[in-house]
ROSE-560778 format. One record per residue (C-alpha): residue number from 1; x, y, z. Coordinates in Angstrom, 2 decimals, padded with zeros to 5 digits, always signed. Layout:
% ROSE-560778
{NUM, {X, Y, Z}}
...
END
This chain:
% ROSE-560778
{1, {-024.22, +017.42, +023.21}}
{2, {-020.61, +018.00, +023.68}}
{3, {-019.30, +021.11, +025.08}}
{4, {-015.77, +022.51, +025.47}}
{5, {-014.74, +024.11, +028.74}}
{6, {-011.62, +026.50, +028.34}}
{7, {-009.45, +026.74, +030.95}}
{8, {-006.60, +029.48, +031.53}}
{9, {-004.45, +030.35, +034.08}}
{10, {-006.47, +031.78, +037.13}}
{11, {-009.88, +029.85, +036.00}}
{12, {-011.76, +029.03, +039.17}}
{13, {-015.38, +028.44, +037.92}}
{14, {-014.18, +025.31, +035.52}}
{15, {-015.73, +022.65, +037.70}}
{16, {-018.67, +024.45, +038.47}}
{17, {-019.46, +024.72, +034.79}}
{18, {-018.62, +021.29, +034.07}}
{19, {-021.30, +020.17, +036.77}}
{20, {-023.83, +022.73, +035.25}}
{21, {-023.13, +021.23, +031.91}}
{22, {-023.70, +017.71, +033.57}}
{23, {-026.81, +018.48, +034.85}}
{24, {-028.09, +019.92, +031.69}}
{25, {-027.11, +016.33, +029.88}}
{26, {-024.02, +017.44, +027.97}}
{27, {-020.68, +015.97, +027.93}}
{28, {-018.10, +018.50, +028.82}}
{29, {-014.47, +018.50, +027.54}}
{30, {-011.96, +020.77, +029.17}}
{31, {-009.33, +022.60, +026.60}}
{32, {-006.21, +023.92, +028.14}}
{33, {-005.75, +027.44, +026.89}}
{34, {-002.27, +026.35, +025.04}}
{35, {-004.21, +024.15, +022.78}}
{36, {-004.73, +025.25, +019.08}}
{37, {-007.93, +023.34, +018.07}}
{38, {-011.23, +022.68, +020.02}}
{39, {-012.56, +019.09, +020.45}}
{40, {-013.96, +017.48, +017.36}}
{41, {-017.67, +017.85, +017.33}}
{42, {-017.87, +020.55, +019.65}}
{43, {-021.79, +022.12, +020.18}}
{44, {-021.02, +024.65, +022.92}}
{45, {-017.86, +026.50, +024.08}}
{46, {-018.35, +028.04, +027.32}}
{47, {-015.27, +030.36, +028.68}}
{48, {-015.90, +030.21, +032.60}}
{49, {-015.22, +032.57, +035.28}}
{50, {-012.21, +033.16, +037.45}}
{51, {-009.06, +035.56, +037.19}}
{52, {-007.06, +034.63, +033.89}}
{53, {-003.48, +035.62, +034.35}}
{54, {-004.57, +037.09, +037.86}}
{55, {-006.30, +040.30, +035.85}}
{56, {-002.87, +041.20, +035.01}}
{57, {-003.35, +044.67, +032.85}}
{58, {-007.06, +044.31, +033.16}}
{59, {-009.47, +041.75, +033.08}}
{60, {-009.23, +039.29, +030.02}}
{61, {-006.59, +041.43, +028.57}}
{62, {-004.03, +038.63, +028.26}}
{63, {-006.23, +035.43, +027.92}}
{64, {-007.44, +036.95, +024.67}}
{65, {-003.86, +036.23, +023.11}}
{66, {-003.75, +032.83, +024.52}}
{67, {-003.46, +030.05, +021.24}}
{68, {-006.87, +028.53, +021.92}}
{69, {-008.96, +032.03, +021.22}}
{70, {-008.13, +032.12, +017.75}}
{71, {-010.34, +028.76, +017.32}}
{72, {-012.86, +029.97, +019.58}}
{73, {-013.04, +033.29, +017.29}}
{74, {-013.23, +030.92, +014.43}}
{75, {-015.83, +028.63, +015.86}}
{76, {-017.87, +031.59, +016.55}}
{77, {-017.72, +033.10, +013.01}}
{78, {-018.88, +029.85, +011.66}}
{79, {-022.00, +030.15, +013.77}}
{80, {-021.05, +027.87, +016.98}}
{81, {-022.43, +028.88, +020.23}}
{82, {-020.24, +030.64, +022.70}}
{83, {-020.89, +031.63, +026.22}}
{84, {-018.58, +033.54, +028.70}}
{85, {-019.24, +033.86, +032.29}}
{86, {-018.14, +036.85, +034.52}}
{87, {-014.10, +036.53, +033.36}}
{88, {-015.44, +034.77, +030.39}}
{89, {-017.31, +037.62, +029.42}}
{90, {-014.31, +039.76, +030.07}}
{91, {-012.26, +038.17, +027.54}}
{92, {-015.27, +037.85, +024.69}}
{93, {-015.01, +041.79, +024.91}}
{94, {-011.18, +041.64, +024.74}}
{95, {-011.29, +039.05, +021.84}}
{96, {-013.89, +041.59, +019.90}}
{97, {-016.56, +038.87, +019.72}}
{98, {-018.70, +041.05, +021.74}}
{99, {-018.72, +044.92, +021.68}}
{100, {-018.16, +047.21, +024.49}}
{101, {-015.52, +047.05, +027.43}}
{102, {-015.22, +046.64, +031.23}}
{103, {-014.08, +049.33, +033.86}}
{104, {-013.47, +048.56, +037.63}}
{105, {-016.90, +048.68, +039.72}}
{106, {-018.25, +052.25, +040.49}}
{107, {-017.48, +051.81, +043.89}}
{108, {-014.27, +050.07, +043.52}}
{109, {-015.17, +047.14, +045.40}}
{110, {-015.18, +044.15, +044.86}}
{111, {-018.61, +042.75, +044.65}}
{112, {-019.73, +039.13, +045.87}}
{113, {-023.59, +038.73, +046.30}}
{114, {-026.79, +037.36, +044.90}}
{115, {-028.29, +039.69, +042.99}}
{116, {-031.68, +040.25, +040.56}}
{117, {-031.52, +040.20, +036.87}}
{118, {-034.34, +041.26, +034.44}}
{119, {-034.56, +039.43, +031.03}}
{120, {-034.69, +041.88, +028.46}}
{121, {-034.80, +040.12, +025.20}}
{122, {-035.33, +036.09, +025.15}}
{123, {-035.55, +035.33, +021.31}}
{124, {-032.15, +033.90, +021.35}}
{125, {-030.81, +030.84, +022.28}}
{126, {-029.39, +031.59, +025.68}}
{127, {-032.43, +032.80, +027.12}}
{128, {-034.93, +030.88, +025.15}}
{129, {-036.32, +029.05, +028.11}}
{130, {-037.59, +032.58, +029.70}}
{131, {-039.33, +035.57, +028.46}}
{132, {-038.94, +038.99, +028.49}}
{133, {-039.71, +040.55, +031.83}}
{134, {-038.65, +037.31, +033.69}}
{135, {-036.60, +038.14, +036.82}}
{136, {-034.05, +035.79, +038.18}}
{137, {-031.59, +035.27, +041.39}}
{138, {-028.20, +034.46, +040.60}}
{139, {-024.87, +035.03, +042.27}}
{140, {-022.54, +037.66, +041.13}}
{141, {-018.54, +038.10, +041.93}}
{142, {-016.26, +040.90, +040.19}}
{143, {-014.29, +043.71, +040.74}}
{144, {-014.30, +044.53, +037.10}}
{145, {-017.90, +044.37, +035.87}}
{146, {-018.79, +047.84, +035.00}}
{147, {-019.94, +047.55, +031.43}}
{148, {-019.25, +050.68, +029.22}}
{149, {-019.91, +050.96, +025.59}}
{150, {-020.40, +054.41, +023.76}}
{151, {-023.61, +055.93, +023.06}}
{152, {-024.16, +054.72, +019.48}}
{153, {-022.81, +051.34, +019.98}}
{154, {-025.76, +051.25, +022.62}}
{155, {-028.38, +052.34, +020.77}}
{156, {-027.28, +049.89, +018.45}}
{157, {-027.54, +047.02, +021.24}}
{158, {-030.86, +048.32, +021.91}}
{159, {-032.05, +048.39, +018.36}}
{160, {-030.95, +045.00, +017.34}}
{161, {-032.03, +043.14, +020.70}}
{162, {-028.38, +042.26, +022.00}}
{163, {-029.18, +043.79, +025.13}}
{164, {-030.20, +040.07, +027.46}}
{165, {-030.05, +040.92, +030.93}}
{166, {-029.86, +043.70, +033.09}}
{167, {-029.50, +044.27, +036.76}}
{168, {-032.77, +044.83, +038.97}}
{169, {-034.66, +044.43, +042.29}}
{170, {-036.80, +041.89, +043.06}}
{171, {-039.61, +043.77, +041.49}}
{172, {-037.78, +044.54, +038.40}}
{173, {-036.76, +047.95, +038.95}}
{174, {-033.15, +049.05, +038.37}}
{175, {-030.79, +048.32, +040.58}}
{176, {-027.34, +048.61, +039.33}}
{177, {-024.63, +047.40, +041.82}}
{178, {-021.55, +048.23, +039.61}}
{179, {-022.24, +051.49, +037.55}}
{180, {-022.71, +049.47, +034.15}}
{181, {-024.24, +051.63, +031.17}}
{182, {-028.21, +051.10, +031.21}}
{183, {-027.41, +048.79, +034.02}}
{184, {-026.33, +045.87, +031.47}}
{185, {-025.42, +042.59, +033.00}}
{186, {-025.37, +040.49, +029.89}}
{187, {-025.62, +040.87, +025.77}}
{188, {-025.13, +039.08, +022.80}}
{189, {-023.39, +039.94, +019.27}}
{190, {-025.70, +040.56, +016.42}}
{191, {-025.99, +037.30, +015.03}}
{192, {-026.93, +035.69, +018.40}}
{193, {-024.60, +032.97, +019.01}}
{194, {-021.94, +034.79, +021.13}}
{195, {-023.21, +035.56, +024.60}}
{196, {-021.90, +037.25, +027.79}}
{197, {-022.97, +038.27, +031.33}}
{198, {-021.21, +039.04, +034.12}}
{199, {-023.36, +036.98, +036.80}}
{200, {-022.65, +033.34, +037.70}}
{201, {-025.89, +031.11, +036.40}}
{202, {-023.49, +027.92, +036.80}}
{203, {-023.50, +028.95, +040.30}}
{204, {-027.33, +028.89, +040.79}}
{205, {-028.21, +025.32, +039.52}}
{206, {-029.74, +023.74, +042.77}}
{207, {-032.46, +025.16, +045.44}}
{208, {-030.03, +023.96, +048.22}}
{209, {-027.62, +026.41, +047.09}}
{210, {-029.80, +029.03, +047.19}}
{211, {-031.29, +029.17, +043.95}}
{212, {-031.88, +026.98, +040.61}}
{213, {-032.65, +030.07, +038.28}}
{214, {-029.35, +029.34, +036.57}}
{215, {-031.31, +026.15, +035.13}}
{216, {-033.79, +027.90, +033.00}}
{217, {-030.93, +030.56, +032.01}}
{218, {-028.66, +027.65, +030.56}}
{219, {-031.20, +024.98, +029.46}}
{220, {-031.62, +026.82, +025.86}}
{221, {-028.27, +026.58, +024.81}}
{222, {-028.45, +022.70, +025.59}}
{223, {-031.70, +022.04, +023.50}}
END
């Protein structure tokens, strides 16, 4: 399997993502944002976390206009799998590959800590190794993770099983750290080939580092 990891100015989770891909048995290729094509034979595209363009204007707003993004959009529209993590999720929203938008965290502070997530739907390649109701514990680190979507589109997300992950406590009760609508932490598109989440599964690949729950979260994309 071949994974293309897109790198923007300010990306800082590219090597974490490469390491996670290696553990999952995938060969990775870094793709600089000024490229106009994805590597031939790419099976998966990942937009990793970081602070593309220093979060100027707002997170992901400038990165969406990088030359490589047209290739990413075309890849997704043809059914290719795309995963956006943290800043990558923000870029997918700005590119309209996923619905909704991000605002500043409700408390206006940057949040960096481990947090629990509840799997709401696993009928998709991303979370197919888990089941609805499972709880995972992985890191999060963001200042603009307050997911917003209007009521009509919010209802459509739930009706079409696009809400994948919500913030919770260890028992599965709602514990919303940033004010996101319905405590949403991760979603997919209606076709279930584009996925975005704010927390960082690539930072939870080994128990030595605090959790290996990221393995179960990612392995569906690699098999």
